[in-house]
N, C-alpha and C positions, 0 to 999 in steps of 0.2 A: 538359225537363219537358213542353213542348207536345206532343212526339211521344208520350210516354207517355199523356197525356190523350186524344189522338186515338185511339191504339190501343185504349185502354180503352173509349172510346165506340163504336168500330167493333165490338169484341167484343160489347158489350151489344146493339147493334142486330142483329148477326148471330144472336144467340141469341134476341132478342125476337121478330123477325118470324116465324121458323118456329114459335115457341111460340104466338103469337097465331093463326096460320093453323091450327095443329094443334088448338087449342082450338075454333075455329069448326067445323073439320071433324068433331071428335069429337062436337059437339052435334047434328050432322045424322045421326041414326041411320038415316034412310031413304036415305042416299047409296048409290049402286050400288057393289058390290064390284068389285075388279079382276078382269076376266074375259078379258083378252087382253094381248098385248104392247103394243098401242096404248093400252090403258087405263093400263098401268103407265107408259108414256111420258108420257101426259097428266098423271098425278100428279107425276112427277119434274120436268116442265117447267112446272108450274103456278105456280112462284115460292115454293112453301112450303118449299123446301129450301135457300134461301139462294143466295149469289152463285156458288157452284161451278157451278150449273146454267145460268148465263149463258154458259158455254163448256164443255159436257160433253166435247167432243172434246179440247180443250186440257188438261182435267183428267183425261182418259183414264178417265172414269167407266164402270164396268160394274156392273150389278145383276142378280142372279138371285134371284127370289122364288118360293118353292114352298110355298103353303098346304097344310095337311094336313086330311083329314077321315077319320073312322072310321065303320064301320057298327056295327050293334048288337052284333056280336061283337068289336069292337075292331080289325078289319082296316083297315089304312091305305090310303088313296088319296092320291096326290100330283099336283098340277098345277104346272107350271112356267111362269113368265113371265120374259121376258128384256128387258133394255135394254142395247144396245150390247155384248152379250157376244160376244167375238171372240177365239178362241185365237191369232190372228195379231197382235193388239194386245198387245204385251208389257207386263207390269208386274212389278216386282221383288217376289217373294212374301214376302221377309223371313222372319219367324218362323212363317208359316203352314206351312212345310215340316216343322216339328217334329211336327205331328199325325201324318202318315203314318209318319214315322221312329219315333216312340214306339210306334205301333200295331204296326209291323213288328218292333220289338224284342221286344214281348210275344209276337207270333206265333212268332218265331224260338226263343224259350225252349221252345216246345212241341215242337221238333224234337230237343231235348236231354233224354234220358231221365233223369228225376229232378230236373230244374231247374224252378224256378218263379220268380215275380216277386220273391221275397225273396232270390234269389241275389245274392251280392256280386260287383260288377264292379270289378276292380282294373286300372288302366291304367298301363302303363309308358311309358318314353321311349327311343327308339332313335336320335333325331337331335336336333341342337341346338335346332331350332325346336319340338320337342315337349315336353310337360309331363306329369308323372306325377300320379296321384291314388291315394291309399291310404286316405283318409278323406273323409267327406261334409262339404261346406261349409255345411251348415245351421247350424253353430255349436255343435252338441251333441256333436261328436266321434264320431258314429256311422259305421259302415262304409257305403260307397256301394253301394246295391243298385239293381237295375234298377227296382224299384218306386219308390224315392225319386227317381231321375232322372225318371221319368215324372211323378210328382207335382210336381216343381219346374217341369217344362215346362208342366203344366196350370195351376198356381197363379199363376206369375209369368213364364212364358215364358223360363225360364233358359237362357242361351246355352251355358254350360259343360255343362249336362246334355245338351243336344242334341249338342254336340261329342263327348262321350264315347260316346254311342250311335252316332254317325257313324263314329267310329274303330273301334268293335266290328263293326258290320255292313258297312261299306264302301259307297261310292257305287254300285259296279257292281251289288251285290246288291239295293240299294234300288230303283234304276232298273228293273232286270229284273223285280222283283216288281210294281212299279206298272204296268209295261207288261203283264204277265201278267194283272193285274186289270182291264185294259181302259182305263186312264187315259192318254190321249194327251198328249204335249207336256210330260211331267214330267221335269225335270232336277234331280238332286241332285249338286252338283259341289264343294261346299266347306263347311268349318266356318263358324261365324258369329263376328263380332267379333274375328277374327284376320286379320292381313294376311300372306298367304303366296303364293308363286308357284303356278300350277296344278300343277306337278310336286310341290311340297311338300304341296299339298292331297291328292294321291293317295297320299302316304306315310302308312301307317296304323300307329298305335302298337301295340306288343305288349299283349295283354290276357289276363287270367286271370278265369275265372268260377268262383266257388265256390258250389256248391249246398249246401243243408242236408245234413249227413252228410259222408261222405268224398269225394263226387264233385267233380271239377273238370275244367275244359277250358282249354286254352291255345292262343292264337293268337299266333304270333310276328310280328315286323315284316313288313309286307306292302306291296307296291307295287301299287296298283290299276291296272288296264289303262286307258290314256288313252281317254277317251270323246270322240266327235266333238262339236265345239262346236255350239251352237245357231245359228240364223240371225243374221246381223249386223243388229242393230236399234239403231243408235246413237241416244242420247238426250242432250238437254241441250246446254250450251254449254261445259262444262269441269268439272274435278274438282280439289279440293284434296287433295294428297298430301304428308304430312310438311311442312306449312306452305307449300308451293309450289302455285301455280295452274297446272294443266296445261290449256291451252286446247284446245277442240275437243270434239265429242260423245264421250260415254262409250259404249264397246261393252259390251253385256251378254251376249255370246255365250258367255262362260265362267262366267256366273252361273247360280244356281238358277232354275228356272222351274216354275210350278205354276198352269196356267190356271184361271180361275174355275169353268168347267164341271167340271173335274176335282176341284176343291176341294169343291164341293157334292156331287158324286157320291160322293166318298170318305166324306164325313160321312154321307150317306144310307146307304151300305153298312154303316157302323158301327152307326147307331142303328136302321135299318130294313132289316136284311139280307134280310127276306122280300120286299122290293120290288125287289130287283135279281137278275139271273141268278146261279145258284150259282157260276159262274166268277168273279164279282166280289166274293165274300164271303171275308173273312179266315178262316183256320183257327184260331179262338179258342174254347176252351171257354166255355160260357155264363157261368160264374161269373167268369172272367177278363174277358170282354167287358163285363159289367155293372160290374165294379170299375173298369175303364178309363174307361167312359163317365161314371160317377159323378164321377170326378176332374175332368173338364172342365166340370162344372157347379158345382163347389165354389168358394166365395169365399175368397180368400187370407186375409183377417183372421179367418175362421171356421174355418180349417184346423187350429188347434191348434199351429201352428208360431209360436213367439214372434217369430221374425225378421220375420214378415209381419203381425203383429198391428196395426201402426199404418197399414197401407195402407187406402185407401178400398175399400168393397165393389165399386165399379164399376171397379176396376183390371182391366185387360185385357178390359173389356167395352165395346168401341167403339160398336157398334150400339145405339141407344136410350139409351145413358148416357154416351157421350163419353169413356169410359176413366177417369172421375174422380169420379163420383157418390159422395158419402160413404156413402149407404145405397141398397140396392135393395129394391123391394117384396117382402115376404115371400111373396107369392102367385106371384111370377114367377121362373122359373129359366131361365138361359141357358147352354146347353152350347156352347162355342165355342173358336175359336183365332184370334188376331189376329197381324198383322205390321205393323211400321212401320220403314221405312228408306229413305234416298235420296229422301224426299218422298212415298213411297207409303204409304198406309194401307189395310189390308185386314182384313176380318173375315168369317169363315164361322161361322154359328151355327144352332142349333136352339133355338127359343123354346117354352116351355111355361108357360101360366098356369093354375093349378090350378082356381080357382073357376069360370072360364068354359070350361074344357077347350079353350082356344085353343092351337093348335100350328102352327108354320110353320118352314120352313128359309129362311135368307136369307144370301146371299153378296154382298159389295160391295167394290169397290176404287176409290180416288180418288188422284189425283196432285196435290200442292200444292208446287211448287218454282218460284216465279215467276222467279227469276233464272237458272234452268237450271244452277246450279253444284251439283255433288254433293260431299258431305262437308264443307260449310261450316256445317252446322247452322243454316241460315237457311231453314227450311221453314215453311209456313203451316199447321202442324198445328192450332194453337190457334184461329186466326181463321177458317180455312176447313174443314180436314179433319175435325176432331172434331165441330164443329157440324153438318156435313153428314151424317155417319154417325149422329149422335144423332137428328137430325130424321127421317132415312130410317127408322131402326128404329122410332121412335114412330109414324110415319105407317102403316107396314105392320103394326105391332101392332094399330092401330085397325082397319085393313082386315080383318085376320084375325079379330078379335073379331066383326065384323059378318057374317061368312060363315055361311050356313045349314049346319047339320051335326047329326048325331046327338049326343045327350048320354048318356053311360054313367052307370051308378050310380057314385057317387064312389069306392067301394071298388074297383070294377073298373078305373076309370081309374088309380087310384093304383098298382095292380099292374103296369100297362103301362110306367110311366116309370122309368128308372134314376136315381131321385132322388139328389142328392149327400148325402154323410154329414153 
């Protein structure tokens, strides 16, 4: 009982201090805006973001902040400020890899004449470790379509939806396309929430795609070509596997990788393709691109799917709302993708506030695994990780509001944003 009381008190303090500091900062409208990497560092190291920042290196903190401005024609300009962003400092990306995989699935449909996002994706099984899917697990008995898999990824970060798209596209094709788009250091090597050998991960299920009308495509069982492992970057002190502690650092060289710079660049290319070179833009028809973008701003309990009706509106919104806020402001929309596993929390997001025409991109990752043991489910998400990302998002939202910028006519601004349904 004493431990529970102490933990509750610490949680309260960890939330209270950033809130008070944020309130004081918010009242100072004349405060200078962030205009350099050094200014971002001063904010992060000011004490306003809680105990994580007492040891940013140990917590492997990386932050990439990109406020937006528009001219009178709505043309976007983006500035980027970095804190400890380093592609060589590995963090496990967890579910953030689902965003590019979902986008590439939609792009791949465009190469199949007559296929669109309503195409049914039927997955077979050719090996004992594989499982088949012939209906959607939303609970309504519908057929599994590419669109619904993308929606499940966007709304609740569904692992099975990601796995089915992985089995269809294959890791080789995904990595090759990401490299062609100019995103360095991206590795897509495995399904999520299933334990398989690297060889089994490369064995891809047979798949059938059924388009509206008589068209269909078939991919038989495939063995993806083994891809070279990443650099050996052992982390931690051990790992629990099947109830046994395996001592020693865990190697992540066979795991997925998605550096923070690449995450924000990919999000930018989706929402603001005009700001990146043509070679970095996905080949998506505009109506499909906007449909896709809208889904990642939608809130799960407002989606119309009964399965998600009881979730908080802040679910999978780590930055500014800690992933659990019961409601979000009606005026604010966050288009984002999060990841959490092995003690790593990551979120890459595009924030839009209607009334103030505030816009910014923000990507951040933090590591909270004090005992260094992976898979023991003893991570400091609640006491350290989520409060840090919440305070960070709120602080930078306030900075973005203060920035000088053009204000468009409300109707013009509304037309520019892919608002969620």
